[in-house]
Each structure stands twice: as structure tokens, then as C-alpha cells.
N, C-alpha and C positions, 0 to 999 in steps of 0.2 A: 589459448588457453580456453575452455569453454564458458557458455554462459555461465553457467550456476559457479562456476569459480570467479568470473566475475560478478557475481554478484555481490559473492562473499569478500573477496577483495573491496568492492567498492563500499560495503556496507563498513567492514571493519576502518576503513576510513576516511568519512563521513560522520559516521555516528557522534565520535565525543566532541566534533566540533557545535553537531546540532544538538548534542544534549547540552552544552555549556549557553546556547542559546536559548533555551527553554522549549527544544523541541524534542519531538517520541519518536523516533523514527520507527513506522510500520510496516516498508516491505522496501525493496528494491529488486528491480526487474533491466533485463537488458536484453531487448529486442532488438532482432535484425542482424545483418553481417554485414551488407555493402556499406553502409552507412548505420551503425546501429544505433539507438534511442535507449535511452538511461531514463528507466521511467523511477522516480522518489517520490513514496506515499506518506505523510507525515500528517501529526497532530499536534496540537501543543502539548505541553507537557502536564499541565492541567486536565486533560481530557476535555479540553472543548476544542470544537474545528476550528482550522484555520484559514485564514481569508488569503484576499489576492496578494496584500501588502505582505504577509504571510511567506509568501508562496516566490514572492520576490525576491527577500530577505533568501531564503532556504539554498534559491536559486544561483545568485551570486554567490554565499558561501562554496557551494558544492561547487561551483564550478573551477572558483580558486583550489579548492583541493585539489582535483581532480587536474587541473592542470599542472600542479607540483606533484601528485603522484603519478601519473599519466599510465593510465593500465591501461586505453583504449589507443591505439597508434592511428591516425588520420583525421578524417571527421566525425563527429558523432553530434547526435541530438540530446537534449536534456527537456524531460518533462517534471515538473514539481506537483504534484496536486496533493487537497487534504484527502483522509481514508474516503470520508462521507458517510452518511447515515448507514448504509446498508454497506459496510465495511466488510473486507476480508480479516480473516482470523487466522492472523500469523504466528501467535504466540499463544502460551499457557495463562497471559494474564490476561489475554484477549476475552479467553473465553470464561473467564473468572469475572471478570468486569459486567459481562454480559448476558452471567448466568439468567435465566427465564426468559429468554426474547427466542424467536425461533431463529432455527440457522440450517442452512444447506451446506452439504459438506459430500465428498467426492473420496475417495484412499486408491492409492497405486494398486494396493494386494482385497481378495476379498475378505470383509469383516463378514462373520456371520452370513457368508453365503450371497453377499452383494457388495457393492462397490459405493453406492448413491442412499444418500440418507437424508431426508428432512425430519425435525424434531427441536426439540425446546431443550435450551442447555441447563444443565444438571449442577454442570460443575467441571474443574480438570486440575491436573497436578502437573509437576513437569515433563508427565513421561503419557500424558494420553489426557482426552478429553469425553465427557460423559454425554449424551442426548436421549430425549425421551421421546419414543416414536410414537406414533398416533394409537398404535393397538395397546400404548401402556408399556411396552416394553421398553428396556433401558439398554444401549449398547454404547462398547467402551473403544475409544477408537483414537490410536496410537497418534501421538501426533507426529511421529516422523513417516509414518505412511500416508500420510495427507495430501493428496497431488491437489487439492483447493479446498477452500472451505470461506465460507461470507455470513453474514447476518442478512436475512431477508427480511422486506421494508412491510412492517407494518403501523399500524395507528399507536399501539403502546410504546413501539421502536423510537420512533418521531418524536412524542410525547416525553420519552427519557432522554431525547439526545438535543434536545430545544434549550434552548438559551433561558436562564429565569427572565420572568418579565414578558418574554416575548408569545404575541398572541396566535399566529401561527406561522410555519414555515413559509417566505417569499420564494426561495426557488432551490429544492431539494435535487442535489445531485445524490442520482440513483447508482450509478456506475464511473464511481469516481476512479477508477484502476485503465477503463479503458481508453487507449488511443483517438484522438480525438483526429481524423485527419484535416490537414491546413497546412498552407506553406507558408510560412513567418521566416523571418529574418532575425541577426544579432541583434543589430539598430532598429526592427520592427517587431518586437512579442509581438504576441497572440495570448490575450487576457480574457478570463472570465471566472462567472463565482467555482471557488477553490481548486483553482489550476492556471501553473504558470507553463507557458513552452517557451522555452530558447531555442532555436535553429541555428544548433554552432557548426562551424567552419575552420576544426583543426587543420591548420597544413602538415603535407607530411615533411619529414626532413630530405633533403635532396641524397640521392645515392647514386653513385659512381660504379 
């Protein structure tokens, strides 16, 4: 099964349970081959950023679901994180929610003669997102042709995503989707702002 197929299968398996817990699944990515890492990125359904306790709860729930579904043979790692402030834009509703903010996008095929774009989000529908570029022109990007897209960290974005009553952000996680290299074990998980990583070792079934 390809990584893309695994991403979709794991998303389908864990999304209903996370939604029932009050979380919004932002992205699932399976990285590596020998001992793959399953990266799960989520936020609270109310739009607020998740904390360490949330990541732990999600980690336990995802582990339990994947132990039953068993989509990955052998050992695998699990990383759970908040989407962060400069979050990836993976769904149409992300583009709608952050209209007016600066974003960076890359397409798989050229659009208007290019693949990379920086601009202000104008809006989106189920099929495409619109950016206003520096020269004032608008470009429509098909969502199914996006290789990657994310918000750009700006003062306006920080102000828009800060909790009510907060004076200033204590610890901004500007690359929430990037794996941090650290050796941890199932009984000694690594914890950090917005991320909970759990190094799992699923035994392979004995084969004769």
C-alpha cells in the first residue's frame, strides 16, 4: 500500500473517533518505510489550538484505533501535534476561515505559468482557492492540484489566533508539522508545546 493510500486509510479510521472527542483532524501523513512515522495534526473543533494534554489524549485514542485496524505491519512511530499558528491549509474550510491572511502555496502543475504563489487569501469553494498576489491580480488554485499550502506567520495572524485575554504568545510553534528528531520510548514519551510523540514498537507476527 502506498503512503498516500495509508494516509487515507488512517484518516478514515481515526477521524470519527477524534470528532467524537471534540477534535478536528487537520492532516495525516505517513513518513518513512523501514519504521514509518504516523503524523497526526489536529485542532480543537472550536478552532482553538490544542495543548499537550490534548495531544496525549489524541495519541492514546489513535493508538487504540490503529492497534485494532492494524494498517501498518511491524513497528511504527506516532507523532501528534497541533496545527500551529502558521498551519497547513489542507481543506476548503481552512482557506475560508483564514481569508484575509497571507498564505504560501505550491501546485503540482503550473497555474498561469507558475507553480509557487504568495498572496492574501480571498476565499475558497469546494474545488478551488483564490489568492490575491502582490501585483493585485487574483489566481485561482485547484485544491486537488495543490502540492502544499500553508499560512505565513504574521503579526495579524498571531493576533487573530491568540486566545481571548492573552497579552502575547508564550511559545509560538511555527513549524508544527515538522518532525523533531528525538529518541523516545513508549514508557518515556517526549512532550513539548503542542506536540506529543510516542515511539511505538509493534511486534511482528511470527512467520514460519
